[in-house]
TITOR-119817 format. One line per field, with one value per residue (C-alpha): x, y negated, z. Coordinates in steps of 0.001 Angstrom, whole numbers. Layout:
REM TITOR-119817
x (X,...)
y (Y,...)
z (Z,...)
***
This chain:
REM TITOR-119817
x (0,1255,2975,897,-2848,-3347,-5925,-6081,-5587,-2529,-984,-1810,-179,2916,3739,4640,7664,7547,6413,3564,2616,2336,-76,-2131,-2370,-3546,-6136,-7370,-7505,-9393,-11990,-12315,-12843,-15587,-17226,-16860,-19555,-18053,-16421,-12856,-12055,-10130,-12266,-10908,-7521,-7572,-8604,-12352,-14786,-18296,-21458,-24694,-22582,-19325,-18633,-15172,-12023,-8462,-5188,-1569,81,3494,2698,-597,-3211,-6442,-9647,-12891,-15992,-18484,-19686,-22044,-19163,-17254,-20268,-21206,-17687,-16767,-16129,-13614,-11927,-10913,-7214,-7265,-7635,-11002,-13049,-16563,-15663,-12092,-9888,-6101,-4179,-602,2290,3917,1114,-227,-3026,-6274,-7307,-9985,-11597,-11381,-13173,-15938,-16484,-16535,-19139,-21261,-21009,-21981,-25115,-25863,-25430,-27476,-30216,-30183,-30538,-33415,-35275,-34832,-36219,-39401)
y (0,-3498,-5448,-8561,-8843,-9096,-11538,-9962,-6546,-7882,-8902,-5476,-3606,-5857,-4690,-1157,382,431,4039,3575,291,2163,4686,1967,29,3136,3927,321,500,3823,2421,-839,1037,3186,418,-2652,-4611,-4012,-6846,-6393,-7501,-6620,-4995,-3280,-4636,-2272,-2596,-2293,-2312,-3523,-2917,-3376,-2802,-901,1311,2801,1896,3124,2721,3847,5624,7165,10505,10016,7818,7635,7405,6541,7135,7465,10787,11283,11026,13716,15975,15750,16751,19162,22025,19891,18681,22073,21396,18180,17302,15656,14366,12971,9847,10240,12190,12424,12672,13607,11982,15381,16286,14436,12018,13305,10085,11951,13045,9496,8366,10971,10132,6395,6897,8908,6144,3499,5485,5968,2284,1132,3583,2217,-1337,-338,1321,-1779,-4076,-2038)
z (0,-732,2019,1303,867,-2887,-4239,-7703,-9249,-11096,-7758,-6317,-9201,-9142,-5599,-6767,-8541,-12342,-12817,-10315,-12003,-15296,-13751,-12037,-15313,-17157,-14439,-14689,-18493,-18338,-15951,-17895,-21176,-19640,-17604,-19840,-17984,-14541,-12615,-11369,-7847,-4722,-2048,1077,-140,-3154,-6814,-7203,-10087,-9306,-11287,-9353,-6238,-5851,-8867,-8193,-6266,-6731,-4887,-4903,-2002,-1428,-3093,-4908,-6531,-4580,-6602,-4842,-7001,-4124,-2702,-5661,-8136,-6278,-5820,-9524,-10686,-7878,-10329,-12246,-9056,-7641,-8356,-6314,-2664,-2108,783,930,-1056,-2301,-4681,-4481,-7748,-6716,-8564,-9171,-11624,-14664,-13778,-15370,-17098,-19064,-15791,-14407,-17586,-17187,-13524,-14299,-17059,-14619,-12015,-14612,-15474,-11783,-10919,-13932,-12987,-9438,-10774,-13075,-10192,-8029,-10738,-11216)
***
């Protein structure tokens, strides 16, 4: 985690070594591509995408990237997450394995549909 409290995602990413920055940039790009209407921000001192509320968060740690797609995102993709450590709301992608950007994309698309559905239900 960064030593200072970042105000932007760019500031957050800049706090890490080059190879970790590359991964964080690709995670960000993957989320942005699959959630083009989401707003980027820092929430809980980590990069966050918002769309009708929190969409997904991600963060870098010493040995892994943490991805936080909400409990529903983890539950929906549990069969594809068997190779990764998960908890109720988080997934750990260890640095010693390739980051599954395609899976991040699928989970993000699911969360976009879920958040848009939630918004549509609230407006009815």
